[in-house]
N, C-alpha and C positions, 0 to 999 in steps of 0.2 A: 535656339541659340540665345534668346533673351531671357526666357523663364516665364513661369506662370503669372508673374506680376503684370506682364504685358496686357493680358486680357482684363485684369482689374483696372489698369490705367485707361484703356479704351472705353470700357463700360462706364467709368466715372466721368469721362470727358464728353460723352455724347448726350446732349439734351433730348429727353424723350417725353412727349406729351402723354398724359394719362390716357390709356386706351388706344394709343397710336400704333400705326404700322411701322415696324422697324425692319430694315433689310441689311444683311451683311453680304456685300458684293465680293465674293471670293472667300467664303466662310471656312474652307478647309475642314478641319475636324469639328468645328462648331463651338470651340471653347470660349470665344468671345461672346457669342450669343448666349451660352450657358451663364456667363458672368452677368450679362444683361438681364437674363430671366430672374436672377436672384435679387435684382434691385428695381424692376419695373412692375407695374400692376398686372395682375393675372389677365385683365381684359386686353392687354397689349398683344398685338399680333407680331410674332417674331419669325422672320423668313431668312433662311440661308441659301445663297445662290453660289453654285460652283459648277465647273465643267464636268465633274464626275461625282458620283455618290461617295459618301464616306463620313458624313456628319454623325456625331454621337446621338444616340436615341434620347429624345427629350420630348415629353408630351406637349410641351408648349412651343416647340420649334417645328416649322414646316420647311422642307428642303425642296429646292427647285434646281434642275440641271439646265445650265445655259452657258453659252460662250460670252464672256464679258467684253469681247471686242466686236460684238454685234448689238443690235437693238435689244435693250433689256426687256424682260418679259413682264412688264408692268405698264398700266395705263398712265396717261398724263396726270400729274398732281395727285397720285394715289398713295404716296409714301410720306410718312411724317419725319422719319429719320433714317439715315443710311450711314454705313461705315464701310471702309475698305482698307485692309492692312496688307502690306507686302504683295500687292497685285500690280500696281500701275507700271512698275518698271518693265514688266513682261508684255505690256500691251503695245501694239504698233502705233496707235494714235491716242495718246493720253488725253488730248483735248477733246476728242470725240467721246471718250468715256465720260469726261466731266460734263459734257453737254447732255449726254444721256442721263446722268445722275440728276442734272438740273431739270430735265424734262419730267422725271418721275416724282420729284419732290413736290409736295404741296407748298403753297406760299407760307413762309415762316419756318419751313422745315430745314433741317441741318444735315450736312454731310461731314463726317469725320474721315479725313484721308490721311493715312499713316504709312510710313515705310522705314525700315531699318536703313542706315547708311553703313554699308559693309566696309567702307574704307576707315571706319572708326573702330574696327575690331582691335582690341588690345589684349595681348598675352604677355605675361611677365617673363618671357624667355630671356635667357642670358645673351642670346645672339640677336641683337636688335636689327641688324642689316638683313639677316635671313628672314626674320619675322615680317619685316616690311615687304620683302619680295614675295613671300608666300601670301600675305594679305592682299597685296595689289593684284597678284594673279587671280586669286579667288574672286575679288571684287569685279574684275574685268571679264570674267568668264561668262559666256552664254551657255546656260545649262541645256542638256539635250531636249528637255521638254519645252524650251523657250524658242521663239523665233527672234526676239530682241531682248536685250537686258541692259540695265543701267544701275550698277551697284551703288552709285552715289546719288541716286535720285532723291533720297531723303532731304538733301540740302537744297533741292530745287523745287520742293513742294510749294513754297511761297510764290515762286514765279509762275508755276502752273496754275495756282489759285487765282492770281491776279489776271491771268489771261482767260479765265473761265467765265461763264455767265453768272456765277455765284459771287457772293460778297464774303471776303475774308474777315472772320470774326476774331480769331486769335490763333496763336501757334503754341505747340507743346514740344518739349524735349525731355526724354526719359533715358536714364542710364540703367541698363541691366548689368549688374556686377555680381561676381561669384568668386569664391575662394576654395571651392572643392572641385574634384575632377572625377566624380563617379560616372560610370558608364550610363549613357542616356541622359545625363545632366547637360545643362546649357554649355558649360565650358568644354566638356569632353566632346559633345556633338560638334560644336564649332571647330575645335582643333582638328578633329578627324575629317571634317568636310574641307577645311583649308589644306590639310595634308594630302587628301585625295587629289585635289587639283595640282598641288606641288609635284606629285609623282608623275604627272603628265608632262612636266617640263624637264628636259634632259639636264638643264643646268641646275635644277633644284632637287631632283629626285634622290640623289645620293645623300642629301642632308636631312631629309624629312624624318626618318626614323629616330635620329639623334635629337631632333627638335622635339618630337613627341615625348621621348624618354626624359628630356630635361623638364618638361611640364609635369610629367608624372612624379619625378623626384621632388619638384617643388611642392606638389600637392602632399606628398608623404611628409615633407618637412614643415608643412604649414606655411609655406611662402608663396603659394600660387595666387595670382590675381588675374581675372579675366573680365572684360566688359565689352558692351556693344550699345551704341546709341540708337534709339528710336526717335523719329520726329513725326509730328502730325500737324495738320492744319484743320481748323474747324471753319466750315463754310455755311452760309445761310442763303436761302432763296428768298429774295425780297419781293 
């Protein structure tokens, strides 16, 4: 939904000590770790943690299966840098997760905590009221694989950071923006996910197909604009 630049943004924002251990908490397909691998020394240890396998093969990356709402599978002060993107909204106790991240970080180590704010989804649809309704429904939906969700948690990362055992170093805001609508691309993917949720609402489902068709027309005419904001906080263990 954001695009490949997200992984470059995160990799550039996370300070990594030469030869240090770096952990991605909720690594998904491992694209951010792959971006990190391209910029850190070969001696660095890169570990991806997720609740199911699926990371891309990379000789420099080790994958660990674990639930992130439980004790993390690392010893105290054994990790030099950690990151977590688009994970914390689905955890029942975000502060417990941050406490665990603080436990595994070595003194001076950093955590980069990021999340999209799905209420910032922008589509250049001609029907502004319908777009707002569709985006709000999508933002407020708890997906089937989640027990909890907060689609606007991106704007609350600073507050979570201030209440954690870690020190807030700086904040980041990135805008992923696109003007094409190819299948599998960020704009097309986001629009279809939003439309999927809209079809579950009796008041919206009759308008969804026309909304998508309008975006497709705009793309053909070179008028489409789509964007999504990512926010992140960089924290340090003192």
